[in-house]
C-alpha positions, -999 to +999 in steps of 0.1 A: -221+673+489-245+657+509-237+620+523-264+598+529-261+568+552-283+540+536-278+516+565-299+530+590-329+541+557-329+502+554-329+492+587-363+515+589-374+497+557-370+464+570-388+471+604-418+484+582-414+449+560-411+426+590-443+440+601-461+436+569-447+401+562-468+377+545-475+341+555-487+314+542-507+282+560-511+246+553-521+215+562-503+182+559-516+156+527-514+122+522-495+111+491-479+081+474-442+089+473-410+074+459-375+079+474-349+079+448-311+082+453-297+101+424-264+093+404-248+100+371-223+086+348-220+073+313-231+042+294-200+017+290-196-016+277-197-047+298-163-061+305-146-028+290-108-028+291-080-007+279-055-023+252-024-014+260+012-013+248+039-038+265+068-024+246+084+011+234+084+018+196+067+030+165+031+015+156+040+003+118+006-013+114-030-009+129-054-035+113-088-022+134-113+005+132-137+015+160-168-005+156-148-037+144-152-070+162-121-085+178-113-123+187-090-133+216-057-135+204-060-116+175-029-094+161-047-058+160-013-039+156+024-039+155+049-020+171+087-019+158+111-026+186+143-034+169+160-039+205+135-070+213+149-084+177+184-080+184+178-094+221+159-125+207+186-132+180+217-128+207+201-149+233+193-180+206+227-179+195+240-180+231+214-208+239+232-228+211+264-218+222+255-231+257+238-267+245+267-276+225+293-267+254+269-296+275+282-321+245+308-348+253+327-335+222+329-298+234+362-286+238+362-277+273+352-309+280+374-329+259+405-306+272+391-321+310+387-357+297+423-358+284+436-346+317+420-377+338+432-400+313+468-384+316+465-385+352+453-419+355+483-431+336+504-413+357+487-427+388+491-464+374+526-460+370+532-445+401+513-476+422+535-498+402+566-478+409+553-479+448+549-517+447+584-524+435+600-500+458+580-512+486+592-551+478+632-537+476+627-515+509+620-556+526+650-567+508+669-535+520+679-531+483+668-492+487+674-463+510+641-455+531+646-419+515+639-431+480+610-450+493+595-423+510+601-400+477+580-428+455+558-430+481+550-390+481+551-389+442+521-419+447+500-395+468+507-366+447+492-386+417+464-395+437+454-361+443+459-347+406+435-375+396+410-368+419+413-332+412+411-340+370+377-357+379+367-332+399+376-300+376+353-325+347+326-324+367+328-286+377+326-278+341+301-300+330+277-287+358+291-249+348+281-260+313+244-271+323+242-243+344+248-214+314+225-235+290+197-235+314+207-192+325+205-191+286+175-208+278+154-191+299+173-156+287+161-171+252+125-175+262+125-143+279+134-123+249+111-147+227+082-136+251+094-097+248+095-100+209+062-112+211+049-082+226+055-066+193+024-078+183-009-063+201-033-091+206-072-087+217-073-099+252-110-110+249-137-116+220-153-076+219-163-044+199-136-016+195-149+014+207-122+037+209-093+039+189-064+064+207-036+059+182-026+055+145+003+042+124+033+063+128+026+068+168+053+065+191+041+043+218+058+033+253+045+006+272+018+011+290+000+039+268-034+029+255-041+018+220-075+010+220-107+006+243-124-032+241-159-043+254-188-063+250-205-059+217-239-064+229-241-055+266-240-021+273-242-005+309-248+027+327-218+030+351-228+058+379-211+075+406-232+077+438-224+098+468-214+079+500-239+094+523-265+074+499-250+040+491-259+024+522-300+030+509-288+007+478-294-028+469-288-053+442-319-053+420-335-021+427-355-004+397-337+026+382-348+053+358-321+067+334-319+094+310-292+100+283-281+134+281-280+133+243-319+129+248-334+136+279-371+136+265-367+095+268-364+073+299-351+039+301-356+015+330-332-007+344-319-026+377-289-022+401-268-050+392-232-043+406-220-020+433-184-018+436-171-028+471-145-001+477-148+040+474-133+054+444-108+078+455-106+093+419-143+102+416-147+108+454-180+084+451-188+045+448-193+031+419-224+011+404-239-002+375-270-006+358-284-031+334-309-012+312-339-035+299-334-018+262-314+008+247-312+023+206-289+006+184-275+038+177-263+042+212-228+057+215-209+046+245-191+074+271-227+091+265-235+112+299-264+102+318-285+105+348-301+079+370-327+080+398-324+047+413-356+042+434-351+030+472-382+031+484-419+039+479-445+045+508-483+046+501-507+070+516-473+091+535-480+122+551-461+150+533-459+188+538-446+214+511-405+221+515-409+255+529-425+250+556-399+227+573-372+249+590-334+241+596-332+218+623-364+199+612-389+222+631-422+235+617-443+265+633-481+254+641-508+281+636-517+293+671-485+283+688-454+304+701-427+277+699-421+258+668-425+222+668-395+194+663-407+167+634-393+135+623-386+135+588-378+103+564-377+120+528-370+153+519-370+166+481-372+202+468-410+202+470-421+177+499-412+164+531-422+130+545-432+137+580-429+103+606-442+122+638-448+152+654-476+166+637-504+147+618-528+158+589-552+181+613-523+202+621-523+237+603-489+252+596-478+284+588-448+299+574-432+331+563-410+314+538-428+327+508-415+341+474-431+381+483-409+384+512-377+378+497-358+412+501-324+420+485-304+441+509-270+439+491-271+479+497-265+477+535-240+495+546-235+517+515-234+552+512-246+576+486-232+607+475-251+637+469 
């Protein structure tokens, strides 16, 4: 078995080929060029929003289909949430009880008023008793001890009467607080009960239907996607390196992935101010001049937004520009640094460094491409 090292053979071959590499030469030419920013995205109805469930439960009714028009506040689906109904009923009963506890004939307030009356009568009796003993003391008809006992009894009655009055005020205040609290609870539960009915937020067209009758939904689950009926926009994602070139009003050429043989013209009408972390890009919207009647939202698309147009620009083929922005002039040993403005897959817009009379050469031609995947390999013979 004989082992032949291909590495040395390939090096020898490459040496021969390098001596015979083909070159091409050209001169810069003048062309009208258009610089565009590429963006991809989807068709989306303007003011599109997701209609979501606001409570948990089973969908027992859905009164819409995709393509239907809905009005603001229209009930288009119903969720069966028994807990909301039970809580509302309980809150209504508690609110009625709390309201009745504020009325003058409420048992607690009646009892407090009776206590006031009893203590008031006791106070009046003790005041009369005190006045009588005070006269008797002046006439030395009662002892000082008996007089002090009557006086202490009067002070106790005053205190009891005052306490009874304060107790009534406290009970009335508590009844009012309870009524306010239960009324708020009732309103909260009534609001929660209305969440069983899913209503359209604004007028629009149903573009997507996500749930069916019998589905169990949780709060926040999307029921439908709704947007304006006759205003379809292109929502596109733009790389952050190009966002600085965009301005409102710039013309955009759009192609739908469903039919790339047709182009649509539009204008850039909105640039979102914040970077979108999900798509790692900036989101923009393009208003299209016209679209077919059968257009489908969420259709993927590609757009080229025109950011500049230059008449009679100096350009060279892309393969004459080296990495780092250098070109090779014919007859010169060192490469020349050029300033560029626009670089596409085919052309380079030259700002300075060379002129229309400069002859350029390059070895970046198809004939010079050599596959060397076997370098370093071995062949067993």
